DSSP file (Angstrom, degrees, kcal/mol; ACC not computed):
  #  RESIDUE AA STRUCTURE BP1 BP2  ACC     N-H-->O    O-->H-N    N-H-->O    O-->H-N    TCO  KAPPA ALPHA  PHI   PSI    X-CA   Y-CA   Z-CA
    1    1 A M              0   0    0      0, 0.0     2,-0.2     0, 0.0    44,-0.1   0.000 360.0 360.0 360.0 133.2   94.3  102.5   77.4
    2    2 A K        -     0   0    0     42,-0.6    75,-0.2     1,-0.1     2,-0.1  -0.524 360.0-109.9 -84.1 147.9   91.9  105.3   76.4
    3    3 A A  E     -a   77   0A   0     73,-0.7    75,-2.7    -2,-0.2     2,-0.5  -0.427  27.7-127.3 -71.7 152.9   91.5  108.4   78.5
    4    4 A A  E     -a   78   0A   0     73,-0.2     2,-0.5    -2,-0.1    75,-0.2  -0.900  20.8-166.3-102.6 128.8   88.2  108.9   80.3
    5    5 A V  E     -a   79   0A   0     73,-2.9    75,-2.9    -2,-0.5     2,-0.6  -0.978   8.3-151.2-115.3 128.1   86.4  112.2   79.8
    6    6 A I  E     -a   80   0A   0     -2,-0.5    75,-0.1    73,-0.2     5,-0.1  -0.870  15.6-125.1-101.4 118.8   83.6  113.1   82.1
    7    7 A L     >  -     0   0    0     73,-2.2     4,-2.5    -2,-0.6     5,-0.2  -0.241  25.3-116.9 -57.0 143.5   80.8  115.3   81.0
    8    8 A Q  H  > S+     0   0    0      1,-0.2     4,-2.7     2,-0.2     3,-0.2   0.918 116.9  52.8 -49.1 -50.5   80.2  118.4   83.2
    9    9 A D  H  > S+     0   0    0      1,-0.2     4,-2.3     2,-0.2    -1,-0.2   0.895 110.4  48.5 -53.4 -46.7   76.7  117.1   84.2
   10   10 A A  H  > S+     0   0    0     70,-0.2     4,-2.1     2,-0.2    -1,-0.2   0.853 110.9  50.8 -64.4 -34.1   78.3  113.7   85.2
   11   11 A E  H  X S+     0   0    0     -4,-2.5     4,-2.4    -3,-0.2    -2,-0.2   0.932 110.1  49.9 -63.0 -45.6   80.9  115.6   87.2
   12   12 A K  H  X S+     0   0    0     -4,-2.7     4,-2.7    -5,-0.2    -2,-0.2   0.902 110.1  50.3 -61.9 -44.3   78.2  117.6   88.9
   13   13 A E  H  X S+     0   0    0     -4,-2.3     4,-2.1     1,-0.2    -1,-0.2   0.915 110.4  49.2 -59.5 -46.1   76.3  114.4   89.8
   14   14 A M  H  X S+     0   0    0     -4,-2.1     4,-2.3     2,-0.2    -2,-0.2   0.917 112.0  49.3 -60.3 -45.9   79.4  112.8   91.3
   15   15 A T  H  X S+     0   0    0     -4,-2.4     4,-2.6     1,-0.2    -2,-0.2   0.924 109.9  50.3 -60.8 -49.7   80.1  115.9   93.4
   16   16 A E  H  X S+     0   0    0     -4,-2.7     4,-2.0     1,-0.2    -1,-0.2   0.847 110.2  50.8 -62.7 -36.4   76.6  116.1   94.7
   17   17 A A  H  X S+     0   0    0     -4,-2.1     4,-2.8     2,-0.2     5,-0.3   0.905 108.0  52.0 -64.6 -45.1   76.7  112.4   95.7
   18   18 A V  H  X S+     0   0    0     -4,-2.3     4,-2.8     1,-0.2     5,-0.2   0.947 111.2  47.6 -58.9 -48.0   80.0  112.8   97.5
   19   19 A Q  H  X S+     0   0    0     -4,-2.6     4,-1.7     2,-0.2    -1,-0.2   0.918 112.0  50.0 -58.7 -42.5   78.5  115.7   99.5
   20   20 A F  H  X S+     0   0    0     -4,-2.0     4,-1.4     1,-0.2     3,-0.3   0.953 113.9  43.8 -58.2 -51.4   75.4  113.8  100.3
   21   21 A Y  H  X S+     0   0    0     -4,-2.8     4,-2.1     1,-0.3     7,-0.3   0.879 111.6  52.8 -64.1 -39.8   77.3  110.7  101.5
   22   22 A E  H  < S+     0   0    0     -4,-2.8    -1,-0.3    -5,-0.3    -2,-0.2   0.827 106.8  53.6 -68.9 -27.1   79.7  112.8  103.5
   23   23 A A  H  < S+     0   0    0     -4,-1.7    -1,-0.2    -3,-0.3    -2,-0.2   0.811 107.7  52.2 -71.3 -29.1   76.8  114.5  105.2
   24   24 A Q  H  < S-     0   0    0     -4,-1.4     2,-0.3     1,-0.3    -2,-0.2   0.901 132.0  -9.1 -73.3 -40.2   75.4  111.1  106.1
   25   25 A A  S >X S-     0   0    0     -4,-2.1     3,-2.2     0, 0.0     4,-0.5  -0.929  79.2 -99.2-161.1 136.2   78.7  109.9  107.7
   26   26 A K  T 34 S+     0   0    0     -2,-0.3    -4,-0.1     1,-0.3    -3,-0.1  -0.315 109.4  13.2 -56.4 127.7   82.2  111.3  107.9
   27   27 A G  T 3> S+     0   0    0     -5,-0.1     4,-2.1    -2,-0.0    -1,-0.3   0.163  96.6 103.7  92.1 -17.1   84.4  109.5  105.2
   28   28 A L  H <> S+     0   0    0     -3,-2.2     4,-2.0    -7,-0.3    -6,-0.2   0.885  79.2  51.3 -69.7 -32.4   81.5  108.0  103.4
   29   29 A G  H  X S+     0   0    0     -4,-0.5     4,-2.5     2,-0.2    -1,-0.2   0.863 108.7  51.7 -65.3 -34.8   81.8  110.6  100.6
   30   30 A V  H  > S+     0   0    0      1,-0.2     4,-2.5     2,-0.2    -2,-0.2   0.891 109.4  50.6 -68.0 -39.2   85.5  109.8  100.2
   31   31 A E  H  X S+     0   0    0     -4,-2.1     4,-1.9     2,-0.2    -2,-0.2   0.867 110.4  49.0 -70.5 -33.2   84.6  106.1  100.0
   32   32 A F  H  X S+     0   0    0     -4,-2.0     4,-2.3     2,-0.2    -2,-0.2   0.938 110.7  50.1 -69.2 -42.8   82.1  106.8   97.3
   33   33 A L  H  X S+     0   0    0     -4,-2.5     4,-2.3     1,-0.2    -2,-0.2   0.911 110.7  51.1 -55.5 -44.8   84.6  108.9   95.3
   34   34 A S  H  X S+     0   0    0     -4,-2.5     4,-2.3     1,-0.2    -1,-0.2   0.900 108.5  50.6 -63.6 -39.3   87.1  106.1   95.6
   35   35 A E  H  X S+     0   0    0     -4,-1.9     4,-2.4     2,-0.2    -1,-0.2   0.896 110.1  50.0 -67.1 -37.5   84.7  103.6   94.3
   36   36 A V  H  X S+     0   0    0     -4,-2.3     4,-2.4     2,-0.2    -2,-0.2   0.937 111.8  48.1 -57.7 -48.3   83.8  105.8   91.3
   37   37 A E  H  X S+     0   0    0     -4,-2.3     4,-1.8     2,-0.2    -2,-0.2   0.861 111.8  49.4 -65.4 -37.5   87.5  106.3   90.6
   38   38 A R  H  X S+     0   0    0     -4,-2.3     4,-2.5     2,-0.2    -1,-0.2   0.913 111.5  50.4 -65.6 -44.2   88.1  102.5   90.8
   39   39 A A  H  X S+     0   0    0     -4,-2.4     4,-1.8     1,-0.2    -2,-0.2   0.893 111.4  47.6 -63.1 -41.0   85.1  101.9   88.5
   40   40 A I  H  X S+     0   0    0     -4,-2.4     4,-2.8     2,-0.2    -1,-0.2   0.881 109.3  52.8 -70.8 -35.9   86.4  104.4   85.9
   41   41 A Q  H  X S+     0   0    0     -4,-1.8     4,-2.6     2,-0.2    -2,-0.2   0.946 109.5  48.9 -61.5 -49.8   89.8  102.9   86.0
   42   42 A S  H  X S+     0   0    0     -4,-2.5     4,-2.4     1,-0.2    -1,-0.2   0.874 111.7  51.0 -64.0 -33.8   88.3   99.3   85.3
   43   43 A I  H  < S+     0   0    0     -4,-1.8    -2,-0.2     2,-0.2    -1,-0.2   0.959 109.7  49.0 -64.4 -49.6   86.3  100.9   82.4
   44   44 A R  H  < S+     0   0    0     -4,-2.8   -42,-0.6     1,-0.2    -2,-0.2   0.913 114.6  46.3 -59.0 -42.0   89.4  102.4   81.0
   45   45 A E  H  < S+     0   0    0     -4,-2.6    -1,-0.2     1,-0.2    -2,-0.2   0.908 135.5   8.2 -65.3 -45.4   91.3   99.0   81.3
   46   46 A T    ><  +     0   0    0     -4,-2.4     3,-1.8    -5,-0.2     4,-0.5  -0.550  68.9 168.8-137.9  72.2   88.5   96.9   79.8
   47   47 A P  T 3  S+     0   0    0      0, 0.0     3,-0.4     0, 0.0    -1,-0.1   0.745  75.3  56.3 -66.5 -25.7   85.8   99.1   78.4
   48   48 A E  T 3  S+     0   0    0      1,-0.2     4,-0.1    -5,-0.1    -5,-0.1   0.475  87.3  81.4 -83.6  -1.3   84.0   96.3   76.5
   49   49 A T  S <  S+     0   0    0     -3,-1.8    -1,-0.2    -6,-0.2    -6,-0.1   0.917  76.0  78.5 -66.6 -46.4   83.5   94.2   79.6
   50   50 A W  S    S-     0   0    0     -4,-0.5    10,-0.1    -3,-0.4     0, 0.0  -0.363  91.1 -97.1 -78.4 149.7   80.5   96.0   80.9
   51   51 A P        -     0   0    0      0, 0.0     8,-2.0     0, 0.0     2,-0.4  -0.169  31.9-111.1 -71.3 151.2   77.0   95.4   79.4
   52   52 A I  E     -B   58   0A   0      6,-0.2     6,-0.3     1,-0.2     3,-0.1  -0.631  24.7-168.6 -77.5 131.5   75.4   97.5   76.8
   53   53 A L  E     -     0   0A   0      4,-4.1     2,-0.3     1,-0.4     5,-0.2   0.903  68.7 -30.7 -86.8 -47.8   72.4   99.4   78.2
   54   54 A E  E >  S-B   57   0A   0      3,-1.2     3,-2.8     0, 0.0    -1,-0.4  -0.929 113.3 -16.9-165.5 152.2   71.0  100.6   74.9
   55   55 A G  T 3  S-     0   0    0     -2,-0.3    -3,-0.0     1,-0.3     0, 0.0  -0.174 128.1 -27.9  47.3-124.1   72.5  101.5   71.6
   56   56 A D  T 3  S+     0   0    0     -4,-0.1    17,-0.6    -3,-0.1     2,-0.4   0.252 110.3 112.7-101.6  10.0   76.3  102.0   72.2
   57   57 A L  E <   -BC  54  72A   0     -3,-2.8    -4,-4.1    15,-0.1    -3,-1.2  -0.710  46.9-168.0 -92.5 134.7   75.9  103.1   75.8
   58   58 A R  E     -BC  52  71A   0     13,-3.0    13,-2.4    -2,-0.4     2,-0.4  -0.726   8.3-144.4-115.4 162.4   77.3  100.8   78.5
   59   59 A R  E     - C   0  70A   0     -8,-2.0     2,-0.6    -2,-0.3    11,-0.2  -0.990   6.9-167.1-135.9 128.2   76.9  100.7   82.3
   60   60 A R  E     - C   0  69A   0      9,-2.2     9,-2.6    -2,-0.4     2,-0.1  -0.954  22.2-141.1-111.6 115.4   79.3   99.8   85.0
   61   61 A L  E     - C   0  68A   0     -2,-0.6     2,-0.3     7,-0.2     7,-0.2  -0.449  12.2-127.6 -73.0 145.5   77.6   99.3   88.3
   62   62 A L        -     0   0    0      5,-2.6     2,-0.3     3,-0.3     5,-0.2  -0.639  21.4-119.8 -87.1 150.7   79.3  100.5   91.5
   63   63 A R  S    S+     0   0    0     -2,-0.3     2,-0.4     1,-0.2   -24,-0.1  -0.684  91.3   3.4 -86.2 143.5   79.8   98.2   94.5
   64   64 A R  S    S+     0   0    0     -2,-0.3    -1,-0.2     1,-0.0   -32,-0.1   0.077 117.9  78.1  74.4 -23.4   78.2   99.2   97.7
   65   65 A F  S    S-     0   0    0     -2,-0.4     2,-1.8     2,-0.2    -3,-0.3  -0.906  83.5-122.1-117.8 142.4   76.5  102.3   96.3
   66   66 A P  S    S+     0   0    0      0, 0.0    20,-3.1     0, 0.0    21,-0.4  -0.332  74.9 109.5 -84.9  61.5   73.3  102.4   94.1
   67   67 A F  E     - D   0  85A   0     -2,-1.8    -5,-2.6    18,-0.3     2,-0.3  -0.929  49.8-157.1-132.8 156.4   74.9  104.1   91.2
   68   68 A G  E     -CD  61  84A   0     16,-2.2    16,-2.2    -2,-0.3     2,-0.7  -0.978  16.6-135.0-130.8 143.2   76.0  103.3   87.7
   69   69 A I  E     -CD  60  83A   0     -9,-2.6    -9,-2.2    -2,-0.3     2,-0.5  -0.891  22.2-156.9 -97.2 114.7   78.5  104.8   85.5
   70   70 A L  E     +CD  59  82A   0     12,-2.4    11,-2.6    -2,-0.7    12,-1.5  -0.803  24.5 162.8 -96.2 131.7   77.1  105.3   81.9
   71   71 A Y  E     -CD  58  80A   0    -13,-2.4   -13,-3.0    -2,-0.5     2,-0.4  -0.957  32.7-144.0-147.6 162.5   79.6  105.6   79.3
   72   72 A R  E     -CD  57  79A   0      7,-2.0     7,-2.6    -2,-0.3     2,-0.6  -0.992  20.5-133.0-126.9 138.5   80.3  105.4   75.6
   73   73 A I  E     - D   0  78A   0    -17,-0.6     2,-0.2    -2,-0.4     5,-0.2  -0.798  32.0-177.5 -89.3 122.7   83.5  104.0   73.9
   74   74 A E        -     0   0    0      3,-2.8   -72,-0.0    -2,-0.6     3,-0.0  -0.647  41.9 -95.0-113.6 173.4   84.6  106.4   71.3
   75   75 A A  S    S+     0   0    0     -2,-0.2     3,-0.1     1,-0.2    -1,-0.0   0.880 120.3  15.8 -56.3 -42.6   87.6  106.2   68.8
   76   76 A D  S    S+     0   0    0      1,-0.1   -73,-0.7   -74,-0.1     2,-0.3   0.422 128.6  16.2-115.1  -1.6   90.0  108.1   71.1
   77   77 A K  E     -a    3   0A   0    -75,-0.2    -3,-2.8    -3,-0.0     2,-0.6  -0.962  67.7-106.2-158.6 172.1   88.4  108.2   74.5
   78   78 A I  E     -aD   4  73A   0    -75,-2.7   -73,-2.9    -2,-0.3     2,-0.7  -0.978  35.4-150.4-108.2 114.7   85.8  106.8   77.0
   79   79 A L  E     -aD   5  72A   0     -7,-2.6    -7,-2.0    -2,-0.6     2,-0.7  -0.799   0.8-150.7 -94.7 112.4   83.1  109.3   77.4
   80   80 A I  E     +aD   6  71A   0    -75,-2.9   -73,-2.2    -2,-0.7    -9,-0.3  -0.703  17.3 177.8 -81.8 114.7   81.4  109.3   80.8
   81   81 A I  E     -     0   0A   0    -11,-2.6     2,-0.3    -2,-0.7   -71,-0.2   0.860  59.8  -6.1 -89.2 -40.3   77.8  110.4   80.2
   82   82 A A  E     - D   0  70A   0    -12,-1.5   -12,-2.4   -72,-0.1     2,-0.5  -0.995  39.0-144.4-157.0 153.2   76.4  110.1   83.8
   83   83 A V  E     - D   0  69A   0     -2,-0.3     2,-0.3   -14,-0.2   -14,-0.2  -0.854  50.9-165.5-111.7  84.4   77.1  109.0   87.3
   84   84 A A  E     - D   0  68A   0    -16,-2.2   -16,-2.2    -2,-0.5     2,-0.4  -0.564  26.2-133.7 -92.0 128.7   73.5  107.9   87.7
   85   85 A H  E >   - D   0  67A   0     -2,-0.3     3,-0.9   -18,-0.2   -18,-0.3  -0.664  23.3-142.3 -68.8 127.7   71.6  107.0   90.9
   86   86 A L  T 3  S+     0   0    0    -20,-3.1   -19,-0.1    -2,-0.4    -1,-0.1   0.640  93.4  47.7 -76.6 -11.0   69.8  103.7   89.9
   87   87 A R  T 3  S+     0   0    0    -21,-0.4     2,-0.4     2,-0.1    -1,-0.2   0.340  99.2  78.6-112.7   6.5   66.6  104.4   91.8
   88   88 A R  S <  S-     0   0    0     -3,-0.9     4,-0.2     1,-0.2     3,-0.2  -0.932 103.6 -24.5-117.8 141.2   65.9  108.0   90.5
   89   89 A K  S >  S-     0   0    0     -2,-0.4     3,-2.1     1,-0.1     4,-0.2   0.773  72.2-139.6  32.2  71.1   64.5  109.3   87.3
   90   90 A P  T 3  S+     0   0    0      0, 0.0    -1,-0.1     0, 0.0    -4,-0.1  -0.305  82.4  13.3 -58.7 134.8   65.3  106.4   84.9
   91   91 A G  T >  S+     0   0    0     -3,-0.2     3,-2.1     1,-0.1     4,-0.3   0.434  79.9 130.2  85.7  -2.5   66.5  107.7   81.6
   92   92 A Y  G X   +     0   0    0     -3,-2.1     3,-0.8     1,-0.3     4,-0.1   0.786  69.5  60.5 -53.4 -29.2   67.0  111.3   82.6
   93   93 A W  G >  S+     0   0    0      1,-0.2     3,-2.3    -4,-0.2     4,-0.3   0.547  75.8  93.5 -76.8  -9.0   70.6  111.2   81.0
   94   94 A K  G X  S+     0   0    0     -3,-2.1     3,-1.7     1,-0.3    -1,-0.2   0.820  76.0  63.9 -59.2 -31.5   69.2  110.4   77.5
   95   95 A E  G <  S+     0   0    0     -3,-0.8    -1,-0.3    -4,-0.3    -2,-0.1   0.687  93.4  63.2 -67.7 -16.9   69.2  114.1   76.6
   96   96 A R  G <         0   0    0     -3,-2.3    -1,-0.3     1,-0.2    -2,-0.2   0.602 360.0 360.0 -80.0 -12.6   73.0  114.1   77.0
   97   97 A L    <         0   0    0     -3,-1.7    -1,-0.2    -4,-0.3    -2,-0.2   0.529 360.0 360.0 -81.7 360.0   73.4  111.7   74.1
């Protein structure tokens, strides 16, 4: 199983989403973070399961939250490019590639 490396921008997106959801309802931010962690674990276990979005970039959708984890499979790791809200600024993450 390959290690997952999260880009700093993706980490920031995740933190901001946790803060947003926690402000909406106590504990909701923690639930979001748990869902992200479960999704990253499933990516690590079976990285080729999730569909290709474009080129070699894949997307794993979260359950319950309108987010997708965008990642690339590399020789020695899984690179998490974005924890992207699905209804905001499509393609903003492309500059990270």
